[in-house]
TIDOBA-996668 format. One line per 3 residues: for each residue z, x, y of C-alpha. Coordinates in Angstrom, 3 decimals. Layout:
BEGIN
Z,X,Y  ...
//
This chain:
BEGIN
0.000,0.000,0.000  -0.605,1.129,3.528  -0.392,0.270,7.214
-3.313,-0.219,9.594  -3.584,-0.419,13.378  -6.131,-0.088,16.145
-7.661,-1.365,19.348  -11.136,-2.079,20.670  -12.476,-2.680,24.178
-15.675,-4.246,25.438  -16.294,-1.335,27.809  -17.456,1.815,25.997
-16.142,3.888,28.885  -12.643,2.415,28.590  -10.241,5.368,28.188
-8.597,4.986,24.786  -4.927,5.928,24.832  -4.840,8.110,21.731
-1.072,8.493,22.016  -0.652,4.700,21.912  -2.740,4.370,18.745
-0.786,7.245,17.221  2.499,5.439,18.026  1.161,2.180,16.595
0.222,3.999,13.416  3.371,6.102,13.120  5.458,2.937,13.484
4.060,1.936,10.066  5.098,5.139,8.296  7.364,3.204,5.906
4.264,1.374,4.630  2.389,4.631,4.073  4.608,7.711,3.847
1.995,9.996,2.265  -0.691,10.535,4.934  -1.870,9.498,8.399
-5.441,9.141,9.666  -6.746,8.467,13.165  -10.315,8.007,14.420
-11.356,7.494,18.047  -14.760,6.413,19.408  -15.744,5.496,22.973
-13.840,2.250,23.580  -12.367,1.953,20.064  -9.774,3.545,17.785
-8.284,2.901,14.342  -5.233,4.383,12.629  -3.974,4.381,9.053
-0.785,5.225,7.167  -1.318,5.812,3.461  0.750,5.182,0.357
-1.367,7.072,-2.172  -2.095,4.989,-5.283  -5.747,5.533,-6.281
-7.835,8.689,-5.741  -4.972,10.846,-4.560  -7.260,13.761,-3.631
-10.058,12.193,-1.553  -8.820,8.697,-0.691  -7.393,9.358,2.780
-8.583,6.898,5.422  -10.554,5.974,7.480  -13.430,5.992,4.982
-17.013,5.976,6.265  -20.465,4.969,5.119  -23.159,7.599,4.521
-24.080,8.169,8.193  -20.514,7.618,9.493  -21.511,4.673,11.694
-19.212,2.268,9.823  -15.541,3.004,9.084  -12.875,1.022,7.249
-9.091,1.140,6.897  -7.368,-0.864,4.169  -3.868,-2.088,3.449
-3.793,-3.179,-0.171  -5.897,-2.810,-3.296  -9.371,-3.972,-4.342
-9.050,-4.618,-8.062  -12.748,-5.101,-8.802  -13.830,-1.937,-6.962
-15.295,-0.318,-10.068  -17.587,-3.282,-10.741  -18.564,-3.418,-7.068
-19.281,0.281,-7.061  -21.692,-0.020,-9.992  -23.534,-2.882,-8.304
-23.712,-1.115,-4.943  -24.862,2.166,-6.435  -27.640,0.237,-8.148
-28.676,-0.890,-4.636  -28.853,2.728,-3.473  -25.450,3.241,-1.856
-23.909,6.702,-2.244  -20.161,6.999,-2.729  -18.240,10.067,-1.574
-14.824,9.218,-3.094  -13.251,7.455,-6.093  -11.281,5.185,-3.750
-11.296,1.396,-3.970  -11.452,1.336,-0.164  -14.944,2.814,-0.078
-16.320,-0.247,-1.873  -15.608,-2.301,1.261  -17.705,-0.234,3.658
-20.738,-0.289,1.364  -20.236,-3.977,0.558  -20.332,-4.670,4.297
-23.608,-2.764,4.615  -25.057,-4.790,1.741  -23.714,-8.287,2.393
-22.347,-8.305,5.940  -19.282,-10.395,6.729  -19.640,-12.250,3.437
-18.583,-9.092,1.652  -15.039,-10.504,1.764  -16.106,-13.179,-0.735
-16.917,-10.410,-3.220  -13.509,-8.741,-3.008  -10.818,-9.445,-5.600
-7.429,-8.132,-4.650  -4.670,-8.096,-2.075  -5.858,-6.782,1.232
-5.893,-6.703,4.972  -8.594,-4.448,6.347  -10.271,-3.484,9.592
-13.897,-2.364,9.666  -15.498,-0.886,12.776  -19.287,-0.947,13.049
-19.864,1.579,15.819  -23.611,1.072,16.085  -23.140,-2.658,16.764
-19.737,-2.218,18.452  -18.361,-4.846,16.143  -14.939,-5.259,14.529
-14.326,-7.142,11.279  -10.754,-8.010,10.277  -10.050,-9.763,6.979
-7.069,-10.929,4.955  -6.806,-11.741,1.235  -6.970,-15.239,-0.178
-3.265,-16.092,-0.331  -1.825,-13.747,2.301  -0.204,-10.983,0.287
-0.948,-8.491,3.050  -0.171,-9.217,6.723  -2.396,-8.765,9.760
-1.415,-9.390,13.403  -3.623,-9.266,16.471  -3.526,-9.819,20.212
-6.460,-10.284,22.567  -5.988,-9.493,26.238  -9.168,-10.050,28.215
-11.767,-7.535,27.037  -9.325,-5.755,24.726  -8.128,-6.581,21.196
-5.286,-4.879,19.337  -4.455,-5.315,15.648  -1.839,-4.031,13.204
-0.165,-4.664,9.867  3.126,-5.479,11.575  4.248,-7.049,14.816
6.366,-4.033,15.773  3.259,-1.869,15.731  1.598,-4.023,18.408
4.779,-3.856,20.464  4.315,-0.116,20.823  2.009,-1.157,23.677
4.391,-1.797,26.590  1.822,-3.999,28.328  2.244,-6.729,25.694
4.770,-9.213,27.033  7.607,-10.283,24.749  7.763,-13.984,25.554
9.323,-16.263,22.965  6.989,-18.839,21.435  9.239,-21.895,21.616
7.061,-23.996,19.312  7.232,-21.259,16.678  11.012,-21.161,17.139
11.165,-24.920,16.633  9.151,-24.571,13.431  11.406,-21.729,12.303
14.485,-23.926,12.557  12.697,-26.473,10.373  11.116,-24.315,7.684
13.019,-21.043,7.930  9.927,-18.971,8.714  7.211,-18.888,11.351
3.979,-20.425,10.088  0.682,-18.530,10.433  -1.463,-18.277,12.478
1.356,-18.578,15.024  3.927,-15.849,15.605  7.299,-15.868,17.292
5.806,-14.242,20.403  3.304,-15.797,22.774  -0.079,-14.104,22.880
0.171,-12.578,19.394  -1.317,-14.250,16.342  -1.564,-13.709,12.621
-4.884,-13.822,10.853  -4.417,-16.642,8.352  -4.868,-16.000,4.615
-8.458,-16.368,3.307  -9.861,-15.846,6.813  -11.794,-13.123,8.565
-12.155,-12.377,12.259  -15.199,-10.946,13.987  -14.826,-9.376,17.433
-18.127,-8.713,19.157  -19.099,-8.646,22.798  -15.474,-9.247,23.785
-15.322,-12.565,21.912  -13.557,-13.419,18.663  -14.652,-15.767,15.904
-12.341,-16.691,13.015  -13.781,-18.116,9.776  -12.381,-19.241,6.447
-14.052,-17.771,3.362  -12.090,-19.311,0.436  -9.921,-22.229,-0.538
-8.327,-23.608,-3.679  -10.801,-25.942,-5.428  -10.138,-29.601,-4.587
-11.589,-31.057,-7.760  -10.522,-33.446,-10.530  -8.976,-31.693,-13.549
-11.302,-30.226,-16.162  -11.100,-32.000,-19.493  -9.540,-29.557,-21.935
-6.961,-29.809,-24.693  -3.620,-28.060,-24.484  -4.802,-25.520,-27.059
-7.935,-24.789,-25.021  -5.903,-24.415,-21.843  -3.559,-21.954,-23.569
-6.472,-19.805,-24.753  -7.970,-19.747,-21.255  -4.603,-18.972,-19.679
-3.917,-16.056,-22.011  -7.328,-14.494,-21.386  -7.088,-14.843,-17.605
-3.478,-13.631,-17.435  -4.176,-10.589,-19.589  -7.125,-9.594,-17.424
-5.176,-10.211,-14.198  -2.476,-7.850,-15.486  -5.009,-5.326,-16.816
-6.765,-4.813,-13.476  -3.380,-4.377,-11.770  -2.406,-1.549,-14.087
-5.127,0.698,-12.635  -3.303,3.417,-10.730  -2.984,7.183,-10.393
0.805,6.870,-9.971  3.557,5.344,-12.185  3.533,1.559,-12.616
6.480,-0.670,-13.583  7.646,-4.257,-13.162  10.345,-6.466,-11.689
12.091,-8.404,-14.468  14.369,-11.254,-13.444  14.611,-12.841,-16.870
12.782,-15.924,-15.621  9.555,-17.377,-16.989  7.180,-15.770,-14.473
8.343,-12.154,-14.632  8.754,-12.462,-18.417  5.120,-13.561,-18.741
3.980,-10.537,-16.707  6.115,-8.014,-18.597  5.067,-9.416,-21.978
1.388,-9.084,-21.021  1.978,-5.536,-19.726  3.629,-4.599,-23.016
0.600,-5.820,-24.975  -1.721,-3.736,-22.789  0.336,-0.556,-22.636
0.758,2.159,-25.251  4.209,3.130,-23.938  7.313,1.237,-22.798
7.036,-0.472,-19.411  9.626,0.550,-16.809  11.415,-2.662,-15.759
14.016,-3.170,-13.038  16.476,-6.037,-12.592  19.076,-6.824,-9.968
22.223,-8.891,-10.444  25.548,-9.754,-8.867  29.164,-9.411,-9.887
29.316,-13.203,-9.514  27.970,-14.352,-12.900  26.725,-17.675,-11.519
24.129,-15.757,-9.482  23.240,-13.066,-12.026  20.345,-13.239,-14.490
20.877,-9.801,-15.984  21.635,-11.015,-19.497  18.341,-12.928,-19.611
16.407,-9.934,-18.285  18.043,-7.784,-20.971  16.942,-10.220,-23.669
13.312,-10.028,-22.542  13.440,-6.243,-22.158  14.771,-5.900,-25.699
12.213,-8.328,-27.136  9.185,-6.518,-25.705  10.663,-3.010,-25.739
10.784,-1.945,-22.090  12.503,1.020,-20.453  14.971,-1.225,-18.645
17.155,-0.487,-15.593  19.718,-2.681,-13.810  21.364,-2.737,-10.401
24.481,-4.803,-9.628  24.740,-5.702,-5.936  27.931,-5.713,-3.925
28.466,-7.710,-0.727  27.329,-5.042,1.716  24.840,-7.208,3.560
26.400,-6.420,6.921  25.435,-2.761,6.534  21.776,-3.360,5.687
20.987,-6.517,7.695  19.885,-4.736,10.900  17.340,-2.720,8.905
16.062,-5.824,7.111  15.643,-7.654,10.418  13.599,-4.731,11.766
11.334,-4.727,8.728  10.855,-8.517,8.715  9.330,-8.494,12.237
10.015,-12.197,12.881  12.994,-14.516,12.394  13.296,-15.118,8.639
15.919,-17.362,7.070  15.316,-16.754,3.345  18.442,-14.903,2.238
16.749,-13.756,-0.985  15.146,-11.039,1.150  18.378,-9.107,0.585
18.214,-8.833,-3.244  14.449,-8.302,-2.981  15.118,-5.272,-0.798
17.558,-3.843,-3.316  15.401,-4.425,-6.403  12.486,-2.743,-4.587
14.743,0.150,-3.647  15.881,0.553,-7.256  12.347,0.304,-8.671
11.035,2.907,-6.221  13.314,5.509,-7.790  11.106,5.457,-10.902
7.705,3.998,-9.981  5.378,3.659,-6.986  3.780,0.383,-8.115
5.558,-2.648,-9.604  4.124,-5.888,-10.938  6.036,-9.092,-10.202
5.974,-12.749,-11.202  5.624,-14.081,-7.664  3.403,-17.144,-7.361
4.179,-18.710,-10.721  6.183,-21.563,-9.217  3.496,-22.497,-6.693
0.567,-22.132,-9.095  2.041,-23.591,-12.301  4.612,-26.080,-10.869
7.977,-24.379,-11.267  10.174,-26.165,-8.721  11.637,-28.800,-11.006
13.869,-30.695,-8.618  11.597,-31.025,-5.636  8.366,-31.635,-7.581
10.029,-34.086,-9.938  11.840,-36.000,-7.204  8.863,-36.193,-4.854
6.635,-37.513,-7.636  9.280,-40.139,-8.423  9.545,-41.068,-4.762
5.752,-41.355,-4.537  5.722,-43.846,-7.414  8.545,-45.884,-5.869
6.757,-46.046,-2.515  3.800,-47.721,-4.189  6.082,-50.413,-5.602
8.260,-51.045,-2.544  6.843,-52.947,0.459  6.595,-50.966,3.683
8.869,-53.379,5.580  11.654,-52.721,3.058  11.229,-48.965,3.143
11.015,-48.602,6.915  13.220,-51.500,7.971  16.003,-51.275,5.389
16.060,-48.039,3.366  15.451,-45.631,6.243  18.257,-47.066,8.455
20.634,-47.053,5.481  19.704,-43.419,4.802  20.671,-42.463,8.346
24.225,-43.809,7.994  24.762,-43.170,4.273  27.675,-40.755,3.663
26.773,-37.143,2.984  27.532,-35.580,-0.395  27.081,-31.858,0.162
28.522,-31.020,-3.253  25.374,-32.459,-4.875  22.155,-30.353,-4.882
20.369,-31.278,-1.680  17.265,-32.947,-3.171  19.494,-35.229,-5.290
21.605,-36.648,-2.467  21.246,-40.405,-2.032  21.214,-40.064,1.760
18.069,-37.929,1.675  16.545,-39.975,-1.136  16.790,-43.144,0.962
15.465,-41.365,4.048  12.514,-40.064,2.038  11.651,-43.490,0.675
11.658,-44.784,4.245  8.923,-42.421,5.371  5.578,-41.122,4.145
5.039,-38.871,1.124  3.992,-36.033,3.431  6.907,-36.264,5.861
9.380,-36.646,3.011  8.209,-33.382,1.488  8.382,-31.642,4.845
11.959,-32.893,5.187  12.863,-31.588,1.719  11.622,-28.117,2.686
13.446,-28.166,6.020  16.653,-26.251,6.700  17.469,-28.709,9.473
16.092,-32.203,9.073  14.818,-33.839,12.253  18.118,-35.546,13.118
20.145,-32.423,12.251  17.943,-30.190,14.382  18.163,-32.605,17.302
21.946,-32.101,17.278  21.604,-28.314,17.093  18.989,-27.519,19.741
20.011,-27.421,23.374  18.751,-30.108,25.785  16.919,-27.382,27.731
14.995,-26.227,24.663  14.126,-29.785,23.629  12.803,-30.452,27.125
10.718,-27.267,27.072  9.218,-28.246,23.703  7.596,-31.382,25.229
7.905,-33.353,22.007  6.503,-30.629,19.741  6.369,-31.804,16.120
6.440,-28.910,13.588  5.196,-31.312,10.923  1.697,-31.564,12.422
0.400,-28.098,11.378  2.027,-28.691,7.979  0.255,-32.045,7.656
-3.188,-30.444,7.911  -2.717,-28.979,4.460  -2.063,-32.455,3.067
-5.165,-33.793,4.792  -7.342,-31.353,2.835  -6.169,-32.611,-0.545
-5.718,-36.288,0.175  -6.965,-38.158,-2.863  -5.611,-35.716,-5.427
-2.559,-36.647,-7.489  0.891,-36.087,-5.998  1.693,-32.853,-7.860
-1.660,-31.270,-7.010  -1.055,-32.039,-3.345  2.421,-30.479,-3.418
1.186,-27.340,-5.160  -1.595,-26.892,-2.607  0.757,-27.369,0.344
3.277,-24.924,-1.130  0.567,-22.303,-1.659  -0.561,-22.628,1.958
2.872,-22.837,3.578  5.914,-21.853,1.533  4.211,-19.103,-0.476
2.166,-17.582,2.342  4.803,-17.687,5.089  8.023,-17.163,3.148
7.701,-15.751,-0.363  4.908,-13.257,0.281  6.328,-12.176,3.643
9.609,-11.374,1.917  7.953,-9.458,-0.929  5.639,-7.464,1.342
8.217,-6.460,3.947  11.027,-5.636,1.522  8.800,-3.625,-0.822
7.142,-1.781,2.065  10.569,-0.983,3.483  10.954,1.150,0.367
7.396,2.497,0.102  6.774,0.418,-3.046  3.551,-1.436,-3.821
3.990,-4.883,-5.403  1.152,-6.506,-7.352  1.224,-10.184,-8.315
-0.988,-11.074,-11.316  -0.117,-14.788,-11.152  -1.767,-14.862,-7.712
-5.089,-13.568,-9.031  -7.565,-15.991,-7.423  -9.164,-16.661,-10.804
-5.807,-17.850,-12.165  -5.248,-20.003,-9.072  -8.667,-21.591,-9.464
-8.034,-22.147,-13.183  -4.634,-23.751,-12.553  -6.160,-26.050,-9.933
-8.430,-27.503,-12.639  -5.638,-27.945,-15.199  -4.336,-31.511,-15.514
-0.955,-32.013,-13.838  0.473,-33.251,-17.154  -0.029,-29.716,-18.540
1.800,-28.167,-15.629  4.705,-30.616,-15.326  5.339,-32.718,-18.439
8.234,-35.156,-18.526  11.136,-33.137,-17.147  9.633,-29.789,-18.073
8.321,-27.803,-15.135  5.811,-24.986,-15.660  5.001,-26.550,-19.029
1.810,-24.613,-19.795  3.269,-21.220,-18.892  6.345,-21.924,-21.015
4.166,-22.930,-23.963  2.247,-19.681,-23.501  5.499,-17.699,-23.832
6.778,-19.436,-26.967  7.018,-16.920,-29.776  6.547,-14.017,-27.351
9.990,-13.874,-25.691  13.358,-15.418,-26.658  13.454,-19.211,-26.471
16.708,-19.043,-24.491  14.791,-17.411,-21.637  11.963,-19.953,-21.646
13.953,-23.170,-21.681  17.014,-22.362,-19.585  17.430,-24.091,-16.195
15.635,-22.423,-13.298  18.072,-20.234,-11.398  16.201,-18.801,-8.432
16.628,-15.428,-6.761  19.677,-16.204,-4.645  22.731,-14.471,-3.264
26.272,-15.926,-3.149  25.748,-16.675,0.542  28.210,-19.576,0.715
31.113,-17.330,-0.289  29.904,-14.248,1.582  29.843,-16.130,4.897
33.487,-17.062,4.300  34.507,-13.524,3.325  32.495,-10.318,3.681
30.084,-11.658,6.327  32.592,-13.765,8.223  33.403,-11.150,10.856
29.724,-10.310,11.429  28.828,-13.997,11.733  31.612,-14.724,14.184
30.793,-11.707,16.343  27.055,-12.329,16.470  26.815,-16.129,16.633
29.491,-16.714,19.246  28.955,-13.699,21.432  28.269,-14.214,25.106
24.783,-12.778,24.553  23.890,-15.248,21.784  25.233,-18.342,23.498
23.624,-17.258,26.745  20.146,-17.619,25.275  20.496,-21.365,25.629
18.585,-22.325,22.484  21.378,-24.006,20.517  24.344,-26.103,21.486
27.501,-23.958,21.139  29.707,-26.895,20.211  27.417,-27.971,17.384
27.124,-24.436,16.042  30.903,-24.057,16.160  31.235,-27.386,14.310
28.955,-26.162,11.493  30.751,-22.823,11.316  34.269,-24.265,11.213
33.454,-26.876,8.574  31.848,-24.190,6.454  34.833,-21.845,6.817
37.262,-24.616,5.828  35.169,-25.477,2.779  34.516,-29.014,4.029
30.735,-28.556,3.817  28.291,-25.861,2.723  26.279,-25.026,5.834
25.374,-21.516,4.694  21.580,-21.944,4.881  21.742,-23.378,8.404
24.217,-20.777,9.653  22.133,-17.973,8.141  19.026,-19.249,9.961
20.754,-19.098,13.348  22.322,-15.735,12.527  18.975,-14.199,11.545
17.314,-15.496,14.707  20.005,-13.975,16.904  19.802,-10.639,15.081
16.019,-10.715,15.463  16.332,-11.462,19.190  18.676,-8.512,19.665
16.225,-6.217,17.889  12.919,-7.387,19.342  13.723,-9.106,22.644
16.751,-7.247,23.968  15.864,-3.701,22.876  12.668,-3.256,24.855
12.613,0.528,24.964  9.513,2.217,26.353  7.006,2.620,23.574
8.089,-0.332,21.476  10.886,-1.253,19.094  13.171,1.443,17.749
14.185,1.335,14.103  17.920,0.746,13.589
//
């Protein structure tokens, strides 16, 4: 994995600040600790930090075409580069390296912007065509690799991370209030927006062309929106095994050691089992657990490791979040409320001691329907809505839901209060509410009157709803899976995995997010993905006889930390100091009395408000790092 950065200007005579591009690139050294490359033309410059994975000797970037008029820098891996190379060489292209990156520059010469459709992998790249003075930026299909950009008049800057852009002191750090509003709903900023005005993310499966001072953004791929293919369960299992094996096989190509994350869940077990079949020696696996047994999956990971014969390593985490949180906030770039970033950081850190590349099971839940409670409940609610008249749902059930007593001791999706509220609204808004940290009424009590006024009625559901509009007409589960892939996966799960692995100089590869597997799963009948009360049915059937049954059929645990207890013990002092400081309350975004109410009830054990408190805490820590510390030359690492 690597880091990329650069800037282009319409005026060829514009004096490029080489020192600025060098700072932008050096800021990404954690993403690429092995080498740095910088290329400057009249009115354009690109920089690259390299984590050497393939072609260690000649793969430094930028990489050029034959006459050096086209250059490319890549963050990620192109898994089908060998096949592309054969095809391009047959068309007369001459390769100078063994790097996967070089396939991009020749593919661009052959197919133009549509070259991105030919690429299979995880990537964010920048390609500069000096003859045409044309920049092409592109991001992979599901958003495994990040790409930020900012256009100011005739100038465009881009980088793998927000902090790299902020090395330019001319970029104003103005809070995007609509993005903040969305953050308090979903726990993460949703692309293409960012937390700062004037800076955007390139959305997954999109490319951007900058030419003549103008930008054009286009989508090049989407999940198929088609009825399920008629196939038996046995046929689906054969297809799944073939596709999964090949997805793992192409991700084992590397000139450095490769291992795997093993949680002991279905997804990582499927990946490790496939790796074991393809490898002639034991796979290096890494697991992370907690002293609190309720949050630890180590025994299940051990069972899988023993069954398939891996070289297994474990790390038991202690509650030292306060020590590492400032560093995590710096790496995350934007406010991020998913507390599982913490164990992800530690498992990446532990894996990096033995390997440079690790395969993970990320994406299995969103592709093969693994979230049992929320998928099962929302499908049930969808059926009930069809039976209940609208006047009853809106006029009776919704008002009852608003006043129904809370029961915080019950898992959130199962609470009658939320169930009644969901029945009283649409399928789409109910799902948005289930994903929200603060439901609409809860957030209204948290946000300050000044912020609500400044938002001018902003509704964070509207961007979310556009995903539903694309798959209207498909069955309920297919709609939920599509929306999760476009929102939850892209803006939460993959952000967490990328930033926490790159913080440790570790490359993560996700076979279950191979676009061929995604397209296959989209054509599999929902009954084969979620049958009765069994989530991820097809993937579990695939694993039967390959790993212990106790691993396959145990309840889903999730990669969580004991946050409820930590906020009452080890993190209590940090939370009190940060949340109720004069600096935090002076920002004027939340109502101090409401925040104090949530905090006190949580401390007394009356309610579990850990997720909501964590969201506010992470925003304040982000603001201190990226808004308050505006040193010349950007953001300084803690």
